[in-house]
SERO-4910 file (N, C-alpha, C, O; in steps of 0.05 Angstrom, whole numbers):
BEGIN
 pado doro    nc1    nc2    nc3   cac1   cac2   cac3    cc1    cc2    cc3    oc1    oc2    oc3
  Met    A    123   -674   -123     99   -668   -117     77   -689   -121     55   -686   -111
  Thr    A     83   -710   -137     67   -739   -136     71   -755   -116     55   -771   -106
  His    A     94   -750   -108    102   -768    -82     84   -749    -58     79   -762    -38
  Phe    A     76   -728    -57     64   -711    -36     38   -717    -35     24   -717    -15
  Phe    A     30   -724    -59      2   -727    -52     -9   -760    -56    -29   -768    -45
  Leu    A      8   -777    -73     12   -806    -65     30   -819    -47     51   -824    -58
  Thr    A     30   -826    -23     48   -841    -12     45   -866    -12     24   -873    -24
  Glu    A     58   -883     -2     62   -912    -10     45   -926      5     45   -951      2
  Lys    A     28   -915     22      8   -933     35    -21   -920     26    -39   -936     27
  Ser    A    -27   -895     18    -52   -887      7    -49   -890    -30    -68   -882    -44
  Arg    A    -28   -899    -40    -27   -906    -72    -49   -925    -78    -66   -922    -96
  Pro    A    -47   -946    -61    -65   -969    -79   -101   -965    -72   -120   -977    -83
  Tyr    A   -103   -943    -49   -132   -932    -40   -142   -918    -64   -165   -920    -74
  Ile    A   -120   -900    -75   -131   -884    -91   -130   -895   -119   -151   -899   -131
  Leu    A   -105   -899   -129   -104   -911   -158   -121   -934   -168   -127   -935   -192
  Phe    A   -129   -955   -149   -141   -973   -152   -172   -963   -162   -180   -965   -185
  Pro    A   -186   -954   -141   -213   -943   -145   -212   -930   -174   -225   -937   -194
  Leu    A   -195   -910   -171   -191   -894   -198   -192   -906   -221   -208   -899   -238
  Ser    A   -173   -928   -226   -172   -943   -248   -199   -959   -255   -205   -965   -278
  Ile    A   -210   -963   -236   -237   -977   -242   -256   -962   -247   -274   -971   -260
  Phe    A   -257   -937   -239   -279   -920   -245   -278   -908   -283   -296   -904   -300
  Leu    A   -248   -906   -285   -242   -891   -311   -250   -915   -334   -258   -910   -357
  Gly    A   -245   -942   -323   -246   -964   -337   -274   -966   -341   -282   -970   -364
  Leu    A   -293   -965   -322   -322   -967   -327   -334   -946   -347   -351   -952   -364
  Ala    A   -321   -915   -343   -327   -901   -359   -327   -898   -382   -344   -887   -395
  Ala    A   -305   -906   -389   -297   -916   -419   -316   -934   -429   -332   -927   -446
  Trp    A   -315   -958   -420   -340   -977   -426   -363   -966   -432   -375   -972   -453
  Glu    A   -372   -950   -417   -403   -934   -409   -402   -919   -440   -418   -922   -458
  Ile    A   -386   -907   -441   -384   -892   -471   -386   -905   -489   -407   -905   -502
  Ala    A   -359   -925   -497   -363   -945   -517   -389   -960   -519   -399   -966   -541
  Gly    A   -399   -967   -499   -426   -983   -500   -453   -969   -506   -473   -981   -516
  Gln    A   -453   -948   -500   -482   -924   -506   -475   -918   -537   -494   -911   -550
  Ser    A   -451   -921   -550   -444   -911   -578   -448   -936   -590   -452   -933   -615
  Leu    A   -448   -957   -584   -448   -982   -606   -474   -992   -596   -486   -981   -577
  Ser    A   -483  -1015   -611   -503  -1038   -612   -507  -1047   -589   -486  -1049   -576
  Gly    A   -524  -1054   -579   -528  -1070   -556   -518  -1100   -559   -508  -1114   -541
  Ala    A   -523  -1107   -583   -517  -1131   -593   -487  -1135   -599   -479  -1156   -610
  Leu    A   -471  -1114   -591   -443  -1113   -598   -428  -1110   -569   -407  -1121   -562
  Leu    A   -442  -1094   -555   -430  -1083   -532   -443  -1072   -512   -444  -1047   -512
  Ala    A   -456  -1087   -490   -477  -1074   -472   -459  -1059   -452   -436  -1069   -446
  Pro    A   -470  -1031   -438   -455  -1015   -423   -458  -1026   -397   -477  -1041   -391
  Pro    A   -439  -1017   -379   -438  -1030   -353   -468  -1026   -340   -476  -1043   -324
  Ser    A   -483  -1004   -347   -509   -992   -333   -533  -1019   -340   -545  -1035   -325
  Lys    A   -533  -1017   -361   -546  -1049   -376   -539  -1074   -362   -555  -1091   -354
  Val    A   -510  -1074   -360   -502  -1102   -346   -512  -1105   -321   -528  -1123   -314
  Leu    A   -501  -1088   -306   -514  -1083   -279   -544  -1093   -275   -548  -1112   -260
  Leu    A   -557  -1083   -284   -591  -1083   -292   -599  -1110   -293   -613  -1120   -275
  Arg    A   -587  -1128   -322   -593  -1150   -323   -582  -1167   -301   -597  -1183   -291
  Phe    A   -557  -1165   -293   -546  -1178   -266   -567  -1182   -247   -572  -1205   -237
  Met    A   -582  -1156   -239   -600  -1158   -214   -622  -1170   -225   -637  -1182   -209
  Glu    A   -628  -1170   -250   -656  -1186   -257   -654  -1218   -254   -671  -1233   -245
  Met    A   -630  -1224   -265   -621  -1251   -262   -618  -1263   -235   -621  -1287   -231
  Val    A   -610  -1244   -216   -601  -1254   -189   -637  -1263   -177   -645  -1285   -169
  Ala    A   -653  -1234   -181   -678  -1238   -170   -698  -1255   -180   -720  -1258   -171
  Asp    A   -685  -1270   -204   -708  -1288   -212   -696  -1315   -208   -705  -1336   -216
  Gly    A   -676  -1311   -194   -664  -1340   -189   -646  -1356   -206   -633  -1376   -200
  Ser    A   -645  -1345   -227   -633  -1365   -250   -599  -1367   -248   -584  -1386   -250
  Leu    A   -595  -1344   -244   -562  -1345   -240   -551  -1356   -211   -529  -1367   -209
  Pro    A   -571  -1352   -186   -556  -1369   -163   -558  -1398   -165   -542  -1413   -156
  Ser    A   -586  -1407   -181   -585  -1431   -184   -569  -1448   -200   -564  -1472   -196
  Ala    A   -561  -1433   -221   -543  -1444   -241   -516  -1449   -230   -505  -1470   -235
  Phe    A   -503  -1427   -211   -484  -1429   -198   -479  -1454   -171   -459  -1467   -163
  Ala    A   -503  -1453   -164   -504  -1474   -140   -500  -1501   -156   -486  -1519   -147
  Ser    A   -514  -1504   -181   -506  -1535   -187   -475  -1527   -198   -458  -1538   -184
  Ser    A   -466  -1514   -216   -441  -1509   -220   -424  -1513   -200   -403  -1524   -204
  Val    A   -431  -1505   -181   -405  -1506   -160   -393  -1533   -151   -370  -1538   -145
  Gln    A   -415  -1549   -150   -418  -1579   -138   -393  -1594   -157   -375  -1605   -145
  His    A   -395  -1593   -185   -370  -1615   -198   -349  -1602   -193   -329  -1616   -188
  Met    A   -347  -1568   -193   -324  -1554   -190   -309  -1564   -160   -285  -1567   -158
  Ala    A   -329  -1568   -137   -312  -1571   -110   -305  -1601   -113   -281  -1607   -107
  Leu    A   -320  -1619   -120   -309  -1643   -120   -287  -1648   -140   -271  -1666   -137
  Gly    A   -287  -1630   -164   -260  -1636   -174   -232  -1629   -165   -212  -1643   -168
  Tyr    A   -234  -1604   -151   -212  -1588   -142   -208  -1598   -116   -187  -1589   -105
  Gly    A   -226  -1618    -99   -217  -1630    -78   -209  -1660    -83   -201  -1674    -64
  Leu    A   -210  -1666    -99   -199  -1692   -112   -166  -1694   -118   -148  -1710   -114
  Ala    A   -170  -1665   -132   -141  -1654   -145   -120  -1653   -120    -98  -1664   -121
  Ile    A   -131  -1636    -94   -113  -1630    -77   -108  -1657    -59    -87  -1665    -50
  Ile    A   -132  -1670    -54   -121  -1706    -45    -98  -1721    -66    -81  -1734    -54
  Val    A    -97  -1719    -86    -77  -1732   -102    -52  -1718   -105    -31  -1730   -103
  Ala    A    -55  -1690   -111    -31  -1670   -118     -8  -1669    -90     17  -1669    -92
  Ile    A    -24  -1667    -65     -1  -1661    -42     13  -1685    -32     34  -1681    -21
  Pro    A      4  -1713    -36     17  -1737    -24     36  -1740    -49     59  -1747    -43
  Leu    A     30  -1735    -79     47  -1738   -102     70  -1719   -102     92  -1728   -109
  Gly    A     66  -1690    -95     81  -1669    -94    101  -1679    -70    125  -1684    -75
  Ile    A     92  -1682    -52    114  -1691    -32    128  -1708    -40    152  -1704    -42
  Ala    A    120  -1729    -45    139  -1755    -56    156  -1750    -84    173  -1765    -93
  Leu    A    149  -1728    -93    168  -1721   -118    190  -1699   -109    209  -1694   -124
  Gly    A    187  -1687    -89    200  -1669    -79    218  -1683    -54    232  -1666    -43
  Arg    A    219  -1705    -45    234  -1721    -28    246  -1739    -41    269  -1741    -31
  Ser    A    243  -1755    -59    250  -1778    -74    262  -1774    -99    245  -1774   -117
  Pro    A    288  -1770   -107    297  -1764   -127    282  -1793   -144    267  -1788   -162
  Ser    A    286  -1816   -139    277  -1834   -146    246  -1831   -167    242  -1836   -191
  Val    A    229  -1822   -150    199  -1821   -158    202  -1793   -176    185  -1792   -195
  Ala    A    215  -1775   -174    222  -1753   -183    228  -1761   -213    212  -1757   -231
  Ala    A    253  -1775   -216    263  -1787   -240    237  -1804   -261    232  -1802   -285
  Ala    A    230  -1817   -245    209  -1833   -255    182  -1824   -270    171  -1836   -289
  Cys    A    173  -1801   -257    147  -1784   -255    150  -1759   -276    134  -1753   -294
  Glu    A    175  -1745   -270    175  -1713   -278    169  -1719   -311    148  -1709   -322
  Pro    A    185  -1733   -324    180  -1732   -351    152  -1738   -356    141  -1724   -373
  Val    A    143  -1750   -349    111  -1760   -358     93  -1736   -352     76  -1729   -368
  Ile    A     99  -1723   -325     84  -1701   -315     90  -1678   -330     71  -1662   -335
  Asn    A    113  -1672   -339    121  -1648   -359    104  -1656   -384     85  -1641   -391
  Ala    A    109  -1676   -397     93  -1683   -422     63  -1678   -419     51  -1665   -437
  Ile    A     52  -1685   -401     25  -1675   -404     16  -1650   -392     -3  -1638   -402
  Tyr    A     29  -1641   -372     29  -1609   -368     27  -1591   -394     12  -1572   -395
  Ala    A     43  -1599   -416     48  -1582   -439     23  -1587   -454     18  -1571   -472
  Ile    A      7  -1607   -451    -19  -1603   -469    -34  -1584   -457    -33  -1577   -434
  Pro    A    -53  -1576   -480    -80  -1566   -462    -97  -1574   -456   -107  -1590   -472
  Pro    A   -109  -1572   -435   -130  -1591   -418   -150  -1599   -436   -157  -1622   -433
  Val    A   -162  -1584   -457   -183  -1582   -471   -178  -1607   -490   -197  -1623   -494
  Ala    A   -153  -1610   -503   -144  -1628   -517   -156  -1656   -503   -166  -1672   -519
  Phe    A   -157  -1662   -482   -168  -1685   -469   -199  -1687   -472   -209  -1710   -468
  Val    A   -213  -1667   -477   -239  -1667   -472   -249  -1688   -483   -266  -1700   -470
  Pro    A   -241  -1702   -516   -250  -1721   -527   -244  -1743   -512   -263  -1758   -516
  Phe    A   -228  -1752   -496   -219  -1779   -484   -240  -1773   -458   -256  -1790   -452
  Leu    A   -238  -1758   -448   -258  -1747   -420   -290  -1753   -432   -304  -1763   -414
  Ile    A   -301  -1750   -453   -325  -1757   -465   -322  -1789   -464   -338  -1803   -453
  Val    A   -303  -1797   -475   -313  -1830   -474   -307  -1844   -450   -317  -1866   -444
  Trp    A   -289  -1831   -436   -281  -1849   -409   -305  -1844   -386   -314  -1862   -371
  Phe    A   -314  -1812   -385   -336  -1804   -367   -360  -1808   -375   -376  -1820   -363
  Gly    A   -364  -1794   -402   -389  -1785   -415   -393  -1757   -407   -374  -1747   -394
  Leu    A   -417  -1737   -414   -418  -1716   -419   -430  -1699   -400   -435  -1675   -405
  Tyr    A   -437  -1710   -377   -447  -1701   -357   -430  -1698   -327   -407  -1690   -327
  Phe    A   -442  -1705   -305   -432  -1696   -281   -392  -1714   -277   -370  -1705   -271
  Glu    A   -400  -1737   -283   -371  -1744   -276   -355  -1734   -299   -332  -1742   -292
  Gly    A   -352  -1725   -319   -335  -1713   -343   -327  -1686   -338   -304  -1678   -344
  Arg    A   -346  -1671   -327   -341  -1642   -319   -326  -1648   -294   -308  -1631   -290
  Val    A   -329  -1667   -277   -308  -1669   -254   -280  -1673   -261   -263  -1661   -248
  Ala    A   -274  -1690   -283   -253  -1705   -294   -239  -1677   -304   -217  -1667   -298
  Leu    A   -258  -1669   -320   -239  -1633   -333   -229  -1620   -310   -205  -1616   -310
  Val    A   -244  -1611   -287   -239  -1595   -264   -211  -1605   -253   -191  -1591   -251
  Phe    A   -214  -1631   -246   -187  -1643   -239   -169  -1641   -252   -148  -1636   -239
  Leu    A   -166  -1643   -277   -142  -1646   -300   -128  -1617   -302   -104  -1612   -302
  Met    A   -151  -1598   -301   -137  -1566   -303   -131  -1556   -281   -116  -1537   -284
  Cys    A   -136  -1563   -255   -121  -1551   -234   -102  -1570   -224    -82  -1558   -217
  Phe    A    -99  -1596   -219    -81  -1613   -210    -53  -1610   -213    -36  -1614   -196
  Phe    A    -50  -1604   -235    -19  -1600   -247     -8  -1571   -228     12  -1573   -214
  Glu    A    -19  -1553   -229    -18  -1526   -217     -9  -1532   -189     12  -1524   -179
  Ile    A    -28  -1549   -177    -27  -1548   -147      0  -1568   -143     16  -1562   -126
  Leu    A      2  -1593   -162     24  -1610   -160     51  -1603   -163     70  -1613   -150
  Ile    A     54  -1580   -185     81  -1565   -184     90  -1551   -167    114  -1548   -163
  Asn    A     70  -1538   -155     79  -1518   -135     83  -1529   -107     97  -1517    -90
  Ile    A     71  -1552   -101     77  -1574    -76    100  -1588    -82    115  -1597    -64
  His    A    105  -1593   -111    136  -1610   -118    162  -1587   -112    183  -1594   -102
  Gln    A    157  -1560   -118    176  -1543   -109    183  -1540    -86    206  -1548    -79
  Gly    A    165  -1527    -69    162  -1523    -41    180  -1542    -27    197  -1536    -10
  Val    A    174  -1571    -38    185  -1590    -16    208  -1598    -25    220  -1612     -9
  Arg    A    220  -1595    -47    246  -1604    -63    263  -1576    -52    287  -1579    -53
  Asn    A    253  -1551    -43    270  -1528    -34    274  -1524    -12    286  -1505     -3
  Val    A    260  -1549      7    266  -1545     34    289  -1538     49    302  -1558     57
  Asp    A    299  -1512     55    326  -1512     66    338  -1531     80    331  -1539    103
  Arg    A    358  -1539     66    379  -1559     75    390  -1560    109    396  -1579    123
  Gly    A    388  -1533    114    401  -1529    143    372  -1537    161    374  -1549    183
  Leu    A    353  -1531    152    331  -1547    174    326  -1574    173    318  -1587    191
  Leu    A    332  -1582    151    339  -1613    145    360  -1627    163    353  -1648    174
  Glu    A    385  -1616    166    410  -1627    173    400  -1623    205    405  -1642    220
  Thr    A    385  -1600    218    378  -1592    245    360  -1615    248    366  -1626    269
  Ala    A    345  -1623    238    323  -1642    244    336  -1671    245    327  -1689    260
  Ala    A    356  -1676    230    370  -1698    228    390  -1703    257    394  -1725    265
  Ser    A    401  -1681    268    412  -1676    294    398  -1683    311    407  -1694    331
  Phe    A    372  -1677    309    353  -1686    331    334  -1712    333    315  -1718    347
  Asp    A    348  -1724    312    340  -1755    303    306  -1756    296    290  -1773    304
  Leu    A    302  -1734    281    275  -1734    271    273  -1748    242    287  -1740    223
  Arg    A    256  -1766    241    256  -1784    216    224  -1792    215    207  -1790    232
  Gly    A    224  -1805    181    195  -1810    180    176  -1790    184    181  -1767    180
  Val    A    148  -1800    191    127  -1786    194    130  -1757    212    117  -1737    206
  Arg    A    148  -1758    235    156  -1736    246    169  -1714    230    163  -1690    231
  Leu    A    186  -1725    215    201  -1704    199    190  -1687    183    195  -1663    180
  Tyr    A    169  -1705    170    148  -1692    154    128  -1669    170    124  -1646    163
  Arg    A    120  -1679    186    103  -1666    204    115  -1635    217    103  -1614    220
  Lys    A    143  -1641    223    149  -1622    241    170  -1604    224    179  -1584    234
  Val    A    178  -1615    198    196  -1595    185    191  -1598    154    196  -1576    143
  Val    A    183  -1613    138    182  -1611    111    153  -1601    108    151  -1581     93
  Ile    A    134  -1609    118    109  -1595    111    106  -1560    119     99  -1542    104
  Pro    A    111  -1560    137    114  -1534    153    129  -1513    136    121  -1490    134
  Ala    A    149  -1520    126    170  -1503    110    161  -1502     86    166  -1483     72
  Ala    A    142  -1526     74    133  -1523     42    105  -1507     41     92  -1501     21
  Leu    A     97  -1501     68     63  -1488     68     65  -1468     46     54  -1473     25
  Pro    A     78  -1447     49     77  -1422     38     71  -1432      4     56  -1419    -11
  Phe    A     85  -1458     -4     83  -1461    -35     56  -1480    -39     42  -1482    -60
  Ile    A     53  -1493    -17     32  -1509    -14      0  -1493    -17    -20  -1504    -26
  Phe    A     -1  -1471     -9    -16  -1447     -7    -16  -1430    -30    -35  -1415    -34
  Thr    A      1  -1429    -45      2  -1416    -69     -7  -1431    -93    -19  -1421   -113
  Gly    A      0  -1464    -89    -13  -1483   -104    -40  -1486   -109    -50  -1492   -130
  Leu    A    -53  -1481    -84    -78  -1484    -64    -95  -1453    -90   -114  -1456   -105
  Arg    A    -83  -1430    -86    -93  -1410    -92    -94  -1407   -115   -113  -1395   -125
  Val    A    -71  -1420   -134    -69  -1420   -161    -95  -1436   -174   -111  -1427   -190
  Gly    A    -94  -1457   -164   -115  -1487   -168   -141  -1476   -165   -158  -1485   -180
  Ala    A   -148  -1457   -148   -177  -1452   -144   -181  -1426   -171   -203  -1420   -179
  Gly    A   -167  -1418   -178   -171  -1397   -204   -174  -1419   -220   -197  -1419   -228
  Arg    A   -161  -1437   -230   -162  -1458   -252   -192  -1475   -246   -208  -1479   -264
  Ala    A   -196  -1482   -228   -215  -1498   -219   -242  -1481   -227   -260  -1494   -238
  Val    A   -245  -1450   -222   -265  -1437   -239   -265  -1439   -263   -285  -1449   -275
  Asn    A   -245  -1430   -276   -245  -1435   -304   -248  -1459   -316   -257  -1461   -339
  Ala    A   -240  -1482   -298   -253  -1507   -310   -276  -1511   -309   -287  -1521   -328
  Met    A   -294  -1501   -282   -322  -1508   -279   -336  -1494   -309   -351  -1509   -322
  Ile    A   -330  -1469   -319   -344  -1458   -339   -335  -1474   -368   -351  -1478   -387
  Thr    A   -308  -1484   -367   -298  -1499   -396   -315  -1520   -394   -333  -1523   -410
  Ala    A   -311  -1538   -370   -330  -1561   -375   -360  -1559   -387   -371  -1572   -404
  Glu    A   -370  -1540   -372   -402  -1538   -385   -400  -1523   -409   -422  -1518   -419
  Leu    A   -385  -1516   -419   -390  -1505   -455   -380  -1534   -472   -394  -1542   -491
  Phe    A   -356  -1547   -464   -346  -1564   -484   -362  -1594   -479   -363  -1611   -497
  Phe    A   -377  -1598   -449   -383  -1619   -449   -421  -1613   -455   -429  -1597   -471
  Ala    A   -437  -1629   -438   -467  -1613   -444   -472  -1587   -430   -470  -1582   -406
  Ala    A   -481  -1571   -454   -487  -1549   -435   -508  -1541   -411   -533  -1537   -414
  Val    A   -498  -1539   -395   -514  -1539   -369   -509  -1515   -345   -487  -1504   -344
  Asn    A   -526  -1510   -331   -520  -1486   -317   -512  -1460   -319   -525  -1441   -328
  Ile    A   -487  -1459   -310   -478  -1427   -323   -466  -1430   -353   -462  -1410   -367
  Gly    A   -460  -1459   -362   -453  -1452   -389   -476  -1457   -404   -473  -1454   -428
  Lys    A   -502  -1463   -396   -525  -1466   -413   -535  -1432   -418   -545  -1424   -438
  Leu    A   -529  -1420   -397   -540  -1393   -396   -520  -1374   -412   -527  -1353   -422
  Leu    A   -494  -1383   -412   -479  -1370   -428   -480  -1376   -459   -475  -1360   -476
  Lys    A   -486  -1395   -461   -493  -1405   -493   -519  -1393   -504   -521  -1381   -526
  Asn    A   -538  -1396   -487   -564  -1383   -498   -561  -1354   -501   -565  -1342   -523
  Ser    A   -554  -1344   -478   -546  -1310   -483   -530  -1303   -507   -534  -1281   -517
  Gly    A   -511  -1322   -519   -491  -1314   -541   -513  -1322   -562   -514  -1307   -581
  Asn    A   -526  -1337   -562   -543  -1346   -584   -561  -1325   -587   -564  -1319   -611
  Ala    A   -574  -1312   -570   -591  -1285   -569   -579  -1260   -578   -592  -1241   -586
  Phe    A   -549  -1262   -576   -538  -1234   -581   -546  -1217   -552   -552  -1193   -553
  Asp    A   -546  -1229   -530   -557  -1216   -512   -525  -1207   -497   -514  -1224   -483
  Thr    A   -514  -1185   -501   -492  -1181   -494   -488  -1174   -459   -468  -1180   -445
  Ala    A   -511  -1163   -453   -510  -1154   -420   -516  -1178   -404   -510  -1179   -380
  Ser    A   -530  -1202   -418   -528  -1225   -400   -505  -1234   -396   -496  -1238   -374
  Met    A   -492  -1237   -423   -460  -1254   -424   -441  -1236   -406   -425  -1246   -390
  Phe    A   -447  -1205   -410   -426  -1199   -384   -435  -1199   -356   -417  -1194   -339
  Ser    A   -458  -1203   -348   -459  -1216   -324   -458  -1234   -315   -456  -1236   -290
  Ile    A   -459  -1253   -329   -451  -1278   -329   -418  -1281   -317   -408  -1290   -296
  Ile    A   -406  -1267   -340   -378  -1266   -342   -364  -1254   -316   -344  -1261   -303
  Leu    A   -386  -1230   -311   -370  -1213   -289   -379  -1232   -262   -362  -1233   -244
  Ser    A   -403  -1247   -259   -404  -1265   -232   -384  -1284   -230   -374  -1293   -209
  Val    A   -374  -1293   -259   -353  -1318   -253   -331  -1307   -241   -317  -1316   -222
  Ser    A   -329  -1286   -255   -301  -1264   -243   -300  -1264   -216   -282  -1275   -203
  Ile    A   -316  -1254   -208   -324  -1247   -176   -320  -1275   -166   -299  -1276   -154
  Phe    A   -332  -1295   -166   -330  -1316   -154   -297  -1331   -156   -283  -1342   -139
  Gly    A   -296  -1326   -178   -260  -1332   -170   -247  -1320   -164   -226  -1332   -159
  Leu    A   -245  -1293   -160   -235  -1274   -138   -241  -1283   -105   -227  -1279    -85
  Ile    A   -262  -1294   -107   -270  -1295    -75   -258  -1324    -65   -247  -1330    -44
  Cys    A   -264  -1338    -89   -248  -1364    -81   -214  -1365    -79   -202  -1381    -66
  Gln    A   -204  -1345    -94   -170  -1343    -88   -166  -1325    -60   -146  -1327    -45
  Glu    A   -186  -1309    -57   -174  -1290    -37   -186  -1311     -8   -171  -1309     12
  Thr    A   -205  -1325     -6   -212  -1345     16   -185  -1362     19   -174  -1363     42
  Val    A   -174  -1376     -2   -144  -1384      5   -125  -1367     14   -110  -1373     33
  Arg    A   -122  -1346      1   -104  -1322     14   -107  -1315     43    -89  -1312     59
  Leu    A   -132  -1313     47   -144  -1308     76   -135  -1333     91   -124  -1327    112
  Ala    A   -136  -1353     88   -132  -1372    107   -102  -1372    104    -90  -1374    126
  Glu    A    -90  -1370     86    -59  -1372     90    -47  -1346    103    -23  -1344    108
  Arg    A    -60  -1331    106    -50  -1303    126    -53  -1316    152    -32  -1318    165
  Arg    A    -81  -1327    165    -88  -1332    186    -70  -1351    198    -58  -1347    219
  Leu    A    -67  -1377    179    -49  -1403    189    -16  -1396    186     -1  -1412    198
  Leu    A     -6  -1378    173     22  -1365    157     23  -1338    169     30  -1323    151
  Pro    A     19  -1326    191     27  -1304    195     53  -1290    188     58  -1267    180
  Trp    A     69  -1311    193     98  -1304    197    108  -1303    166    126  -1288    159
  His    A     94  -1320    151    104  -1312    124     94  -1289    108    106  -1279     89
  His    A     69  -1281    117     53  -1255    111     70  -1232    113     71  -1214     96
  Gln    A     85  -1232    137     95  -1209    151    119  -1210    130    123  -1192    113
  Lys    A    132  -1230    132    160  -1228    121    154  -1226     92    176  -1221     83
  Thr    A    137  -1228     69    135  -1221     45    122  -1192     42    117  -1185     19
  Gln    A    117  -1175     61    105  -1147     69    127  -1129     59    126  -1105     62
***
């Protein structure tokens, strides 16, 4: 009977909106029955969100926050891609660097905040450094695994055609590792959004972090949820943008994983 109503194709289109609706309904009921200082209902959150967009406070804060996020994320990509390829292709480089990388990766990035404050200060440069640190290893590890696991048959075929050096990387290694590279970029984008807010809370409170702190100090949960919801949507957009680029550039991989 269940299979009759929910086919494989229709299930996501029915269950996903239903779960959202039920979750919002439960939240609304809980929010209406509690003090607004404890839990604002989604109706008030939506109203506050529209007010913050209309007065420009939220868009202005986002526009400023995105600057250090984009720069830190971009620097992480620039450094992680060549280093990940080198780790994946060179056993010597991997043996020298992997223990250090694994040791640093095991440390929570926020533990480096005191060092980043000393080295880069409390403002823009420090926030960029934290974004870089929080998404660099996610991108690096995925690229490393992708390059290291390139099909040996492809490499042997390339050798038979005398593909070496730059041509080998351009025609075989990088194309074969692209699914892993895009996975790293997608995960890194989510971490960059996370780092964007973390940096503004642990360093000088500015932009989104300042709005969030001020709302918390005023026990304004409606504003707090509005800001958090905005960050969640922004993070989802960033990750889906990378996923869309992957589908456009690697249609063969997308079809294979369906």
